[in-house]
Steps between C-alpha positions, in 0.01 A plus 500: 500500500382175341824480300714542812307223676522274193876551465533394864310177433149598609168577335313820580127523572370857500227624734318827446242690700152374421585133541233334709753296693877479512586136570837493673483123529569480125833685512841434655611861543385861469643807326344840573612751238511877452215744444321801649564630852354314796213681672640680808189406699646147520794617709372809679620758248321803359355507151678738261358668193607378159608153612386201294348225714343162428285395801376181333856385442597595856226271630584211270874509569450534875285187495749314280793583726318402818401171340855442378639556850247257646607235247871586528520557127813666359440873439685749282378859523614742230483879546136555608496129590785552745314792655180295525693222669604751765152651540327162536735420788413825677773725361474852360623686191649832404258634240778699334830338588704778342359750749658292776825358362795669335500239225552589136159532338556266209197376310615252241453143385880473467727377783643836610448491878743319728365312801699340781378159615523387862721206588343158555161603364261312277567762235879459515466122475248522218687754287841374614616860527569767762395789277286543190422765244124530471232703325256737672136565411352574843392793714404321822739306723500301822494702823420298816563130448216251530501210744790259451660700220857625475680727255704305244631790288524881489613751241771762551248740655383248759166422334377144556538305176422146616327330791462137604321295764740267675235267647385390154688275257482768229335841546692772320407849383714714270437864414624465143375302199720191443263377227635785283860401577499131410792561265707524820571176681459625858147622429402175328617318810221660706247315287710183508498517879123549504453192282747305714294588807183389321663167413612451860135495606276662759655322796851615412742703708734785401785246510324265257418788271863612503612148411247479217610839368864392507412187304321716244803729481726209414292446186522865396694535171837668543434726203171638634 
């Protein structure tokens, strides 16, 4: 993750559970990454046997996201982070997405799953693409959307693969792991867009962020 942020022009600061205080005033953006399943008690679900949970991390990331929204910090949620973004805003999850959707059950770090991106979305502008091939390392997925969120991408089985909050300059969640796909330009661009939003500042608008991202894109090497 730190490498992906660095390649985009940023510097990563890692927080772990056990920190006495997470100081959001010292950062310009937030990335919430992958990990264990989110506790179903946070969204009204039932606990299942054999599921790995991390309650301390749930608490920390919930607090970080709420603080980031209050400060209008750019947010990129990855896999579990995308799901947490939805839960914090009042949404729910499918605990086993493949029990619900007729999507191919691919579990791989390689980009083997095709996702279709909605037109005129933050994701389409960030990746500069209308479809992507992505990896898949998840079991949960978004069910009911949280407040202010919309679907930005789905796979061929209809499963939600990306969400975004239109009222914020940059609040994007993707179900896959772009940090493992930085050898592909479109996935690197997600981090470039995050950094562009951070540079635009806390009082920015989606339009300013888009302009900053476009300026960043003009500096992107043609060979990359």
